[in-house]
N, CA, C and O atoms as a Tinker XYZ file with bonds, in Angstrom:
   468  protein
     1  N      0.704000   -0.948000    0.225000    73     2
     2  CA     0.076000    0.091000    0.149000    64     1     3
     3  C      0.785000    1.194000    0.183000    63     2     4     5
     4  O      1.678000    1.488000    0.977000    81     3
     5  N      0.230000    1.995000   -0.985000    73     3     6
     6  CA     1.181000    3.296000   -0.786000    64     5     7
     7  C      0.100000    4.399000    0.587000    63     6     8     9
     8  O     -0.984000    4.242000    1.149000    81     7
     9  N      1.578000    5.839000    0.613000    73     7    10
    10  CA     0.508000    6.471000    1.670000    64     9    11
    11  C     -0.766000    6.724000    1.539000    63    10    12    13
    12  O     -1.638000    6.601000    2.399000    81    11
    13  N     -0.914000    7.236000   -0.019000    73    11    14
    14  CA    -2.460000    8.006000    0.474000    64    13    15
    15  C     -3.516000    6.665000    0.666000    63    14    16    17
    16  O     -4.579000    6.714000    1.286000    81    15
    17  N     -2.949000    5.439000   -0.030000    73    15    18
    18  CA    -4.070000    4.358000    0.479000    64    17    19
    19  C     -3.778000    3.940000    1.713000    63    18    20    21
    20  O     -4.584000    3.037000    1.936000    81    19
    21  N     -3.332000    4.030000    2.311000    73    19    22
    22  CA    -2.976000    4.121000    4.160000    64    21    23
    23  C     -3.901000    5.287000    4.502000    63    22    24    25
    24  O     -5.109000    5.136000    4.686000    81    23
    25  N     -3.442000    6.136000    4.555000    73    23    26
    26  CA    -4.627000    7.481000    4.540000    64    25    27
    27  C     -5.647000    7.202000    4.298000    63    26    28    29
    28  O     -6.377000    7.676000    5.168000    81    27
    29  N     -6.279000    6.593000    3.472000    73    27    30
    30  CA    -7.730000    6.904000    3.300000    64    29    31
    31  C     -8.251000    5.316000    3.975000    63    30    32    33
    32  O     -9.406000    5.271000    4.398000    81    31
    33  N     -7.348000    3.984000    4.066000    73    31    34
    34  CA    -8.030000    3.201000    4.777000    64    33    35
    35  C     -7.695000    3.727000    6.795000    63    34    36    37
    36  O     -8.593000    3.292000    7.516000    81    35
    37  N     -7.016000    4.216000    7.262000    73    35    38
    38  CA    -6.801000    5.027000    8.657000    64    37    39
    39  C     -8.455000    5.877000    8.486000    63    38    40    41
    40  O     -9.335000    5.386000    9.193000    81    39
    41  N     -8.803000    6.901000    7.734000    73    39    42
    42  CA   -10.145000    6.946000    7.574000    64    41    43
    43  C    -11.189000    6.422000    7.970000    63    42    44    45
    44  O    -11.833000    6.490000    9.017000    81    43
    45  N    -11.321000    5.764000    6.815000    73    43    46
    46  CA   -12.273000    4.521000    6.494000    64    45    47
    47  C    -12.755000    4.020000    8.065000    63    46    48    49
    48  O    -13.901000    4.047000    8.514000    81    47
    49  N    -11.463000    3.541000    8.773000    73    47    50
    50  CA   -11.822000    2.619000    9.896000    64    49    51
    51  C    -11.971000    3.527000   11.136000    63    50    52    53
    52  O    -12.858000    3.302000   11.959000    81    51
    53  N    -10.960000    4.724000   11.294000    73    51    54
    54  CA   -11.704000    5.846000   12.354000    64    53    55
    55  C    -13.142000    6.083000   12.110000    63    54    56    57
    56  O    -13.811000    5.868000   13.120000    81    55
    57  N    -13.888000    6.496000   10.984000    73    55    58
    58  CA   -14.969000    6.589000   11.191000    64    57    59
    59  C    -15.877000    5.598000   11.042000    63    58    60    61
    60  O    -17.066000    5.912000   11.106000    81    59
    61  N    -15.542000    4.339000   10.837000    73    59    62
    62  CA   -16.618000    2.850000   11.516000    64    61    63
    63  C    -16.438000    2.930000   13.042000    63    62    64    65
    64  O    -17.469000    2.691000   13.672000    81    63
    65  N    -15.235000    3.245000   13.835000    73    63    66
    66  CA   -15.533000    2.947000   15.251000    64    65    67
    67  C    -16.065000    4.406000   15.508000    63    66    68    69
    68  O    -16.906000    4.455000   16.405000    81    67
    69  N    -15.808000    5.392000   15.017000    73    67    70
    70  CA   -16.648000    6.795000   15.363000    64    69    71
    71  C    -18.383000    6.044000   15.424000    63    70    72    73
    72  O    -18.944000    5.753000   16.481000    81    71
    73  N    -18.763000    5.921000   14.549000    73    71    74
    74  CA   -20.141000    5.391000   13.949000    64    73    75
    75  C    -20.305000    4.248000   15.331000    63    74    76    77
    76  O    -21.032000    4.373000   16.316000    81    75
    77  N    -19.303000    3.068000   14.971000    73    75    78
    78  CA   -19.986000    2.046000   15.944000    64    77    79
    79  C    -19.597000    2.644000   17.690000    63    78    80    81
    80  O    -20.174000    2.172000   18.670000    81    79
    81  N    -18.958000    3.299000   17.745000    73    79    82
    82  CA   -18.903000    4.179000   19.546000    64    81    83
    83  C    -20.251000    5.141000   19.975000    63    82    84    85
    84  O    -20.720000    5.188000   21.113000    81    83
    85  N    -20.664000    5.753000   19.014000    73    83    86
    86  CA   -21.990000    6.514000   19.144000    64    85    87
    87  C    -21.406000    7.472000   19.158000    63    86    88    89
    88  O    -21.832000    8.318000   19.945000    81    87
    89  N    -20.186000    7.831000   18.339000    73    87    90
    90  CA   -19.577000    9.432000   18.337000    64    89    91
    91  C    -20.037000   10.314000   16.977000    63    90    92    93
    92  O    -19.156000   10.801000   16.268000    81    91
    93  N    -20.972000   10.432000   16.762000    73    91    94
    94  CA   -21.449000   11.038000   15.157000    64    93    95
    95  C    -21.612000   12.304000   15.521000    63    94    96    97
    96  O    -21.409000   13.185000   14.685000    81    95
    97  N    -21.999000   12.621000   16.810000    73    95    98
    98  CA   -21.897000   14.154000   16.682000    64    97    99
    99  C    -20.550000   14.967000   16.870000    63    98   100   101
   100  O    -20.431000   16.150000   17.190000    81    99
   101  N    -19.672000   14.135000   16.622000    73    99   102
   102  CA   -18.319000   14.855000   16.262000    64   101   103
   103  C    -17.873000   15.532000   15.083000    63   102   104   105
   104  O    -17.678000   14.689000   14.207000    81   103
   105  N    -17.652000   16.584000   14.721000    73   103   106
   106  CA   -17.227000   16.498000   13.397000    64   105   107
   107  C    -15.913000   16.706000   13.488000    63   106   108   109
   108  O    -15.284000   17.559000   14.115000    81   107
   109  N    -15.374000   15.352000   12.412000    73   107   110
   110  CA   -13.676000   15.216000   12.240000    64   109   111
   111  C    -13.418000   15.830000   11.200000    63   110   112   113
   112  O    -14.119000   15.932000   10.194000    81   111
   113  N    -11.866000   16.486000   11.520000    73   111   114
   114  CA   -11.496000   16.991000   10.288000    64   113   115
   115  C    -10.146000   15.789000   10.261000    63   114   116   117
   116  O     -9.440000   15.584000   11.248000    81   115
   117  N     -9.974000   15.073000    8.924000    73   115   118
   118  CA    -8.549000   14.372000    8.786000    64   117   119
   119  C     -7.257000   15.150000    8.273000    63   118   120   121
   120  O     -7.249000   15.994000    7.377000    81   119
   121  N     -6.171000   14.706000    9.012000    73   119   122
   122  CA    -4.829000   15.520000    8.268000    64   121   123
   123  C     -4.053000   14.681000    7.814000    63   122   124   125
   124  O     -4.521000   13.546000    7.900000    81   123
   125  N     -2.931000   14.741000    7.303000    73   123   126
   126  CA    -2.146000   13.865000    6.402000    64   125   127
   127  C     -1.343000   14.018000    6.623000    63   126   128   129
   128  O     -0.782000   13.268000    5.823000    81   127
   129  N     -0.183000   14.694000    7.451000    73   127   130
   130  CA     1.218000   15.517000    7.794000    64   129   131
   131  C      2.111000   14.471000    8.489000    63   130   132   133
   132  O      1.629000   13.587000    9.198000    81   131
   133  N      3.757000   14.640000    8.202000    73   131   134
   134  CA     4.528000   14.245000    9.488000    64   133   135
   135  C      4.175000   14.340000   10.870000    63   134   136   137
   136  O      3.574000   15.277000   11.396000    81   135
   137  N      4.419000   13.733000   11.188000    73   135   138
   138  CA     4.405000   13.278000   12.694000    64   137   139
   139  C      5.643000   13.004000   13.296000    63   138   140   141
   140  O      6.123000   11.986000   12.796000    81   139
   141  N      6.390000   13.517000   14.206000    73   139   142
   142  CA     7.478000   12.900000   14.846000    64   141   143
   143  C      7.797000   11.746000   15.426000    63   142   144   145
   144  O      8.478000   10.856000   14.917000    81   143
   145  N      7.194000   11.751000   16.749000    73   143   146
   146  CA     7.250000   10.767000   17.216000    64   145   147
   147  C      6.325000    9.677000   17.690000    63   146   148   149
   148  O      6.481000    8.885000   18.619000    81   147
   149  N      5.213000    9.830000   16.745000    73   147   150
   150  CA     3.723000    9.129000   16.880000    64   149   151
   151  C      2.906000    8.356000   15.213000    63   150   152   153
   152  O      2.963000    9.146000   14.271000    81   151
   153  N      2.596000    7.728000   15.063000    73   151   154
   154  CA     2.056000    8.002000   13.693000    64   153   155
   155  C      0.724000    7.789000   13.258000    63   154   156   157
   156  O      0.238000    7.193000   12.297000    81   155
   157  N     -0.004000    8.782000   14.742000    73   155   158
   158  CA    -1.173000    8.929000   14.559000    64   157   159
   159  C     -1.698000    9.860000   16.026000    63   158   160   161
   160  O     -1.243000    9.711000   17.161000    81   159
   161  N     -2.491000   10.575000   15.707000    73   159   162
   162  CA    -2.627000   11.765000   17.315000    64   161   163
   163  C     -4.245000   12.100000   16.824000    63   162   164   165
   164  O     -4.689000   11.860000   15.701000    81   163
   165  N     -5.060000   12.764000   18.047000    73   163   166
   166  CA    -6.315000   13.388000   17.924000    64   165   167
   167  C     -6.162000   14.324000   19.080000    63   166   168   169
   168  O     -5.757000   14.281000   20.242000    81   167
   169  N     -6.711000   15.263000   18.166000    73   167   170
   170  CA    -6.493000   16.709000   18.897000    64   169   171
   171  C     -8.220000   16.805000   19.357000    63   170   172   173
   172  O     -8.963000   17.154000   18.439000    81   171
   173  N     -8.811000   16.544000   20.577000    73   171   174
   174  CA   -10.876000   16.921000   20.747000    64   173   175
   175  C    -10.397000   18.223000   21.554000    63   174   176   177
   176  O     -9.450000   18.732000   22.154000    81   175
   177  N    -11.845000   18.414000   21.104000    73   175   178
   178  CA   -12.440000   19.851000   21.481000    64   177   179
   179  C    -13.667000   19.273000   22.113000    63   178   180   181
   180  O    -14.516000   19.463000   21.242000    81   179
   181  N    -14.230000   18.712000   23.064000    73   179   182
   182  CA   -15.240000   18.178000   23.364000    64   181   183
   183  C    -16.522000   19.181000   23.461000    63   182   184   185
   184  O    -17.646000   18.758000   23.187000    81   183
   185  N    -16.241000   20.886000   23.972000    73   183   186
   186  CA   -17.050000   21.518000   23.963000    64   185   187
   187  C    -18.119000   21.957000   22.553000    63   186   188   189
   188  O    -19.331000   22.100000   22.388000    81   187
   189  N    -16.781000   22.072000   21.634000    73   187   190
   190  CA   -17.555000   22.167000   20.409000    64   189   191
   191  C    -17.962000   21.291000   19.490000    63   190   192   193
   192  O    -18.262000   21.520000   18.318000    81   191
   193  N    -17.959000   19.746000   20.371000    73   191   194
   194  CA   -17.908000   18.408000   19.588000    64   193   195
   195  C    -16.848000   18.509000   17.773000    63   194   196   197
   196  O    -17.185000   18.229000   16.623000    81   195
   197  N    -15.656000   18.993000   18.319000    73   195   198
   198  CA   -15.284000   18.701000   16.733000    64   197   199
   199  C    -13.607000   17.578000   17.474000    63   198   200   201
   200  O    -13.462000   17.097000   18.598000    81   199
   201  N    -12.772000   17.540000   16.406000    73   199   202
   202  CA   -11.630000   16.781000   16.409000    64   201   203
   203  C    -10.985000   16.710000   15.518000    63   202   204   205
   204  O    -11.600000   16.457000   14.482000    81   203
   205  N     -9.723000   16.850000   15.417000    73   203   206
   206  CA    -8.728000   16.544000   14.409000    64   205   207
   207  C     -7.773000   15.591000   14.799000    63   206   208   209
   208  O     -7.327000   15.341000   15.918000    81   207
   209  N     -7.457000   14.955000   13.383000    73   207   210
   210  CA    -7.403000   13.411000   13.691000    64   209   211
   211  C     -6.148000   13.527000   12.761000    63   210   212   213
   212  O     -6.259000   13.917000   11.599000    81   211
   213  N     -4.748000   13.111000   13.413000    73   211   214
   214  CA    -3.683000   13.288000   12.085000    64   213   215
   215  C     -2.930000   12.168000   12.020000    63   214   216   217
   216  O     -2.459000   11.641000   13.028000    81   215
   217  N     -2.745000   11.682000   10.716000    73   215   218
   218  CA    -1.965000   10.492000   10.369000    64   217   219
   219  C     -0.954000   10.625000    9.559000    63   218   220   221
   220  O     -0.987000   11.059000    8.407000    81   219
   221  N      0.382000   10.073000   10.440000    73   219   222
   222  CA     1.512000   10.681000    9.368000    64   221   223
   223  C      1.645000   10.297000    8.173000    63   222   224   225
   224  O      1.042000    9.341000    7.686000    81   223
   225  N      2.565000   11.115000    7.510000    73   223   226
   226  CA     3.195000   10.493000    6.374000    64   225   227
   227  C      4.489000   10.353000    6.414000    63   226   228   229
   228  O      5.172000   10.964000    5.592000    81   227
   229  N      5.075000    9.535000    7.363000    73   227   230
   230  CA     6.159000    9.262000    7.745000    64   229   231
   231  C      5.902000    7.652000    8.153000    63   230   232   233
   232  O      5.620000    7.569000    9.348000    81   231
   233  N      5.928000    6.315000    7.451000    73   231   234
   234  CA     5.788000    5.119000    7.736000    64   233   235
   235  C      7.042000    4.543000    8.627000    63   234   236   237
   236  O      8.248000    4.320000    8.514000    81   235
   237  N      5.902000    4.440000    9.657000    73   235   238
   238  CA     7.159000    3.893000   10.722000    64   237   239
   239  C      8.430000    2.559000   10.566000    63   238   240   241
   240  O      8.007000    1.500000   10.104000    81   239
   241  N      9.019000    2.585000   10.714000    73   239   242
   242  CA     9.981000    1.437000   10.742000    64   241   243
   243  C     10.353000   -0.003000   11.206000    63   242   244   245
   244  O     11.134000   -0.907000   10.908000    81   243
   245  N      9.109000    0.354000   12.330000    73   243   246
   246  CA     8.680000   -1.338000   13.308000    64   245   247
   247  C      7.041000   -1.518000   12.611000    63   246   248   249
   248  O      6.010000   -0.903000   12.886000    81   247
   249  N      7.229000   -2.343000   11.863000    73   247   250
   250  CA     6.247000   -2.996000   11.212000    64   249   251
   251  C      5.002000   -3.559000   12.283000    63   250   252   253
   252  O      3.863000   -3.420000   11.838000    81   251
   253  N      5.100000   -4.038000   13.337000    73   251   254
   254  CA     4.049000   -3.906000   14.354000    64   253   255
   255  C      3.250000   -2.583000   14.805000    63   254   256   257
   256  O      2.052000   -2.480000   15.067000    81   255
   257  N      4.241000   -1.617000   14.818000    73   255   258
   258  CA     3.465000    0.002000   14.381000    64   257   259
   259  C      3.072000    0.400000   13.773000    63   258   260   261
   260  O      2.642000    1.532000   13.997000    81   259
   261  N      2.922000   -0.115000   12.692000    73   259   262
   262  CA     2.068000   -0.113000   11.443000    64   261   263
   263  C      0.770000   -0.386000   11.098000    63   262   264   265
   264  O      0.397000    0.090000   10.025000    81   263
   265  N      0.019000   -1.006000   11.710000    73   263   266
   266  CA    -1.233000   -1.671000   11.913000    64   265   267
   267  C     -2.295000   -0.513000   11.928000    63   266   268   269
   268  O     -2.709000    0.024000   12.955000    81   267
   269  N     -2.701000   -0.184000   10.569000    73   267   270
   270  CA    -3.302000    0.949000   10.296000    64   269   271
   271  C     -4.918000    0.830000   11.115000    63   270   272   273
   272  O     -5.216000    1.730000   11.901000    81   271
   273  N     -5.621000    0.006000   10.937000    73   271   274
   274  CA    -7.097000   -0.165000   11.249000    64   273   275
   275  C     -6.776000   -0.459000   13.043000    63   274   276   277
   276  O     -7.807000   -0.218000   13.670000    81   275
   277  N     -5.651000   -0.897000   13.937000    73   275   278
   278  CA    -5.530000   -0.446000   15.059000    64   277   279
   279  C     -4.959000    1.102000   15.361000    63   278   280   281
   280  O     -5.677000    1.712000   16.154000    81   279
   281  N     -4.245000    1.556000   15.060000    73   279   282
   282  CA    -4.378000    2.927000   14.638000    64   281   283
   283  C     -5.518000    3.437000   15.135000    63   282   284   285
   284  O     -5.723000    3.775000   16.300000    81   283
   285  N     -6.459000    3.495000   13.965000    73   283   286
   286  CA    -7.541000    4.114000   13.974000    64   285   287
   287  C     -8.037000    3.779000   14.993000    63   286   288   289
   288  O     -8.512000    4.661000   15.708000    81   287
   289  N     -8.091000    2.577000   15.357000    73   287   290
   290  CA    -9.154000    2.512000   16.934000    64   289   291
   291  C     -8.683000    3.012000   17.734000    63   290   292   293
   292  O     -9.401000    3.897000   18.198000    81   291
   293  N     -7.567000    2.891000   18.293000    73   291   294
   294  CA    -6.695000    3.668000   19.282000    64   293   295
   295  C     -6.765000    4.999000   19.273000    63   294   296   297
   296  O     -6.690000    5.566000   20.363000    81   295
   297  N     -6.903000    5.695000   18.212000    73   295   298
   298  CA    -7.699000    7.652000   18.087000    64   297   299
   299  C     -9.129000    7.603000   18.250000    63   298   300   301
   300  O     -9.728000    8.620000   18.603000    81   299
   301  N     -9.736000    6.523000   18.028000    73   299   302
   302  CA   -11.530000    6.740000   17.796000    64   301   303
   303  C    -11.453000    6.247000   19.532000    63   302   304   305
   304  O    -12.436000    6.685000   20.130000    81   303
   305  N    -10.625000    5.546000   20.317000    73   303   306
   306  CA   -11.055000    5.453000   21.551000    64   305   307
   307  C    -10.977000    6.642000   22.428000    63   306   308   309
   308  O    -11.877000    7.133000   23.108000    81   307
   309  N     -9.735000    7.024000   22.296000    73   307   310
   310  CA    -9.378000    8.670000   22.706000    64   309   311
   311  C    -10.613000    9.208000   22.185000    63   310   312   313
   312  O    -10.924000   10.019000   23.057000    81   311
   313  N    -11.312000    9.241000   21.488000    73   311   314
   314  CA   -12.413000   10.431000   21.081000    64   313   315
   315  C    -13.696000    9.996000   22.301000    63   314   316   317
   316  O    -14.426000   10.747000   22.947000    81   315
   317  N    -13.610000    8.530000   22.290000    73   315   318
   318  CA   -15.182000    8.225000   23.271000    64   317   319
   319  C    -14.475000    8.659000   24.415000    63   318   320   321
   320  O    -15.269000    8.896000   25.326000    81   319
   321  N    -13.181000    8.877000   24.761000    73   319   322
   322  CA   -12.855000    9.015000   26.461000    64   321   323
   323  C    -12.673000   10.438000   26.668000    63   322   324   325
   324  O    -12.482000   10.905000   27.791000    81   323
   325  N    -12.752000   11.480000   25.106000    73   323   326
   326  CA   -12.128000   12.679000   25.542000    64   325   327
   327  C    -13.026000   13.823000   25.725000    63   326   328   329
   328  O    -12.573000   14.917000   25.388000    81   327
   329  N    -14.520000   13.758000   26.316000    73   327   330
   330  CA   -14.678000   14.768000   27.042000    64   329   331
   331  C    -14.340000   14.268000   28.685000    63   330   332   333
   332  O    -13.844000   14.965000   29.570000    81   331
   333  N    -14.863000   12.565000   28.788000    73   331   334
   334  CA   -14.097000   12.467000   30.310000    64   333   335
   335  C    -12.907000   13.034000   30.723000    63   334   336   337
   336  O    -12.690000   13.622000   31.782000    81   335
   337  N    -11.977000   12.763000   29.591000    73   335   338
   338  CA   -10.174000   13.586000   29.558000    64   337   339
   339  C    -10.736000   15.040000   30.404000    63   338   340   341
   340  O    -10.685000   15.392000   31.582000    81   339
   341  N    -11.178000   15.536000   29.395000    73   339   342
   342  CA   -11.474000   17.136000   29.529000    64   341   343
   343  C    -11.651000   17.546000   30.586000    63   342   344   345
   344  O    -10.916000   18.393000   31.094000    81   343
   345  N    -12.833000   16.955000   31.254000    73   343   346
   346  CA   -13.051000   17.294000   32.652000    64   345   347
   347  C    -12.142000   16.992000   33.790000    63   346   348   349
   348  O    -11.713000   17.741000   34.668000    81   347
   349  N    -11.958000   15.807000   33.588000    73   347   350
   350  CA   -10.730000   15.426000   34.656000    64   349   351
   351  C     -8.944000   16.481000   34.751000    63   350   352   353
   352  O     -7.958000   16.592000   35.480000    81   351
   353  N     -9.398000   16.914000   33.724000    73   351   354
   354  CA    -8.067000   18.230000   33.511000    64   353   355
   355  C     -8.243000   19.367000   34.110000    63   354   356   357
   356  O     -7.366000   20.048000   34.639000    81   355
   357  N     -9.664000   19.654000   34.022000    73   355   358
   358  CA   -10.236000   20.885000   34.579000    64   357   359
   359  C     -9.740000   20.717000   36.114000    63   358   360   361
   360  O     -9.450000   19.641000   36.638000    81   359
   361  N     -9.702000   21.974000   36.722000    73   359   362
   362  CA    -9.125000   22.617000   37.707000    64   361   363
   363  C    -10.816000   21.872000   38.738000    63   362   364   365
   364  O    -10.903000   21.004000   39.607000    81   363
   365  N    -11.549000   22.483000   38.264000    73   363   366
   366  CA   -12.987000   22.809000   38.733000    64   365   367
   367  C    -14.342000   21.935000   38.028000    63   366   368   369
   368  O    -15.106000   22.236000   37.111000    81   367
   369  N    -14.267000   20.999000   38.712000    73   367   370
   370  CA   -15.388000   20.137000   37.654000    64   369   371
   371  C    -16.697000   19.999000   38.755000    63   370   372   373
   372  O    -16.480000   19.222000   39.685000    81   371
   373  N    -17.284000   20.296000   38.749000    73   371   374
   374  CA   -18.712000   19.994000   39.384000    64   373   375
   375  C    -18.768000   18.051000   39.220000    63   374   376   377
   376  O    -18.849000   17.423000   38.165000    81   375
   377  N    -18.700000   17.532000   40.518000    73   375   378
   378  CA   -19.057000   15.926000   40.553000    64   377   379
   379  C    -19.890000   15.479000   39.689000    63   378   380   381
   380  O    -19.583000   14.525000   38.974000    81   379
   381  N    -21.180000   16.136000   39.597000    73   379   382
   382  CA   -22.411000   15.236000   38.247000    64   381   383
   383  C    -21.383000   15.492000   36.888000    63   382   384   385
   384  O    -21.009000   14.554000   36.184000    81   383
   385  N    -21.073000   16.634000   36.694000    73   383   386
   386  CA   -20.276000   16.231000   35.084000    64   385   387
   387  C    -19.683000   14.803000   35.161000    63   386   388   389
   388  O    -19.882000   13.843000   34.417000    81   387
   389  N    -18.905000   14.919000   36.251000    73   387   390
   390  CA   -17.498000   13.949000   36.076000    64   389   391
   391  C    -18.629000   12.664000   35.561000    63   390   392   393
   392  O    -18.807000   12.087000   34.488000    81   391
   393  N    -19.291000   12.567000   36.985000    73   391   394
   394  CA   -20.469000   11.195000   36.914000    64   393   395
   395  C    -20.985000   11.371000   35.254000    63   394   396   397
   396  O    -20.922000   10.424000   34.470000    81   395
   397  N    -21.325000   12.272000   34.996000    73   395   398
   398  CA   -22.101000   12.008000   33.422000    64   397   399
   399  C    -21.677000   11.872000   32.631000    63   398   400   401
   400  O    -22.460000   11.689000   31.699000    81   399
   401  N    -20.008000   11.827000   32.230000    73   399   402
   402  CA   -19.334000   11.705000   31.345000    64   401   403
   403  C    -18.926000   10.202000   31.843000    63   402   404   405
   404  O    -18.666000    9.249000   31.109000    81   403
   405  N    -18.934000   10.219000   32.991000    73   403   406
   406  CA   -18.066000    8.487000   33.407000    64   405   407
   407  C    -19.514000    7.264000   32.511000    63   406   408   409
   408  O    -19.406000    6.193000   31.914000    81   407
   409  N    -20.661000    8.098000   32.832000    73   407   410
   410  CA   -21.860000    7.304000   32.884000    64   409   411
   411  C    -22.165000    6.944000   30.990000    63   410   412   413
   412  O    -22.581000    5.908000   30.472000    81   411
   413  N    -21.817000    8.067000   30.438000    73   411   414
   414  CA   -21.774000    7.917000   28.634000    64   413   415
   415  C    -20.662000    6.800000   28.366000    63   414   416   417
   416  O    -20.873000    5.938000   27.513000    81   415
   417  N    -19.329000    6.828000   29.194000    73   415   418
   418  CA   -18.712000    5.860000   28.551000    64   417   419
   419  C    -18.990000    4.772000   28.692000    63   418   420   421
   420  O    -19.063000    4.048000   27.699000    81   419
   421  N    -19.230000    4.300000   29.900000    73   419   422
   422  CA   -20.410000    3.112000   30.548000    64   421   423
   423  C    -21.358000    2.238000   29.425000    63   422   424   425
   424  O    -21.214000    1.096000   28.988000    81   423
   425  N    -22.400000    3.290000   29.152000    73   423   426
   426  CA   -23.477000    3.069000   27.943000    64   425   427
   427  C    -23.090000    2.825000   26.854000    63   426   428   429
   428  O    -23.824000    2.330000   25.999000    81   427
   429  N    -21.835000    3.128000   26.655000    73   427   430
   430  CA   -21.555000    2.809000   25.404000    64   429   431
   431  C    -20.413000    1.547000   25.255000    63   430   432   433
   432  O    -20.534000    0.605000   24.472000    81   431
   433  N    -19.754000    1.669000   25.801000    73   431   434
   434  CA   -19.281000    0.277000   26.311000    64   433   435
   435  C    -20.130000   -0.786000   26.697000    63   434   436   437
   436  O    -19.928000   -1.905000   26.226000    81   435
   437  N    -21.091000   -0.575000   27.526000    73   435   438
   438  CA   -21.885000   -1.762000   27.914000    64   437   439
   439  C    -22.329000   -2.601000   26.185000    63   438   440   441
   440  O    -22.242000   -3.815000   25.996000    81   439
   441  N    -22.740000   -1.684000   25.234000    73   439   442
   442  CA   -23.345000   -2.334000   23.883000    64   441   443
   443  C    -22.022000   -2.374000   22.800000    63   442   444   445
   444  O    -22.269000   -2.496000   21.600000    81   443
   445  N    -20.833000   -2.283000   23.197000    73   443   446
   446  CA   -19.355000   -2.778000   22.550000    64   445   447
   447  C    -19.309000   -3.982000   22.955000    63   446   448   449
   448  O    -19.547000   -4.825000   22.090000    81   447
   449  N    -19.025000   -4.439000   24.246000    73   447   450
   450  CA   -18.415000   -5.276000   24.956000    64   449   451
   451  C    -19.442000   -6.516000   24.610000    63   450   452   453
   452  O    -20.637000   -6.270000   24.448000    81   451
   453  N    -18.993000   -7.698000   24.515000    73   451   454
   454  CA   -19.987000   -8.560000   24.067000    64   453   455
   455  C    -19.840000   -9.549000   25.225000    63   454   456   457
   456  O    -18.699000   -9.923000   25.497000    81   455
   457  N    -21.165000  -10.141000   26.135000    73   455   458
   458  CA   -21.017000  -10.396000   27.151000    64   457   459
   459  C    -20.649000  -12.063000   26.930000    63   458   460   461
   460  O    -20.927000  -12.434000   25.790000    81   459
   461  N    -20.219000  -12.866000   27.594000    73   459   462
   462  CA   -19.787000  -14.367000   27.168000    64   461   463
   463  C    -21.025000  -15.678000   27.889000    63   462   464   465
   464  O    -21.757000  -15.593000   28.875000    81   463
   465  N    -20.879000  -16.498000   27.170000    73   463   466
   466  CA   -22.087000  -16.867000   27.803000    64   465   467
   467  C    -21.359000  -18.408000   28.501000    63   466   468
   468  O    -22.048000  -19.158000   29.192000    81   467
């Protein structure tokens, strides 16, 4: 695969997880640019429900680090936890906001995690 095909696969997989995780309310901008120390990164603005998802143009030398589907899933999980992380980083957050954000993640994970028989 070439870099453009890798980027298209990354976007497709991220979008699939975004939908699967129930995060369609976020507007996502995909960027394809050189990243120094990572293969992908996400910047999230939970208040405005926007995010920038960056995918590197520099292919990793380690093939184990270059699992595009796993990279997309990893960044989508960050989007899932974005609001909770944002609240946790604030100096003063009412307890009910943190509990509400936690409950949101729990409800989404409840639908994603398969029950064992």
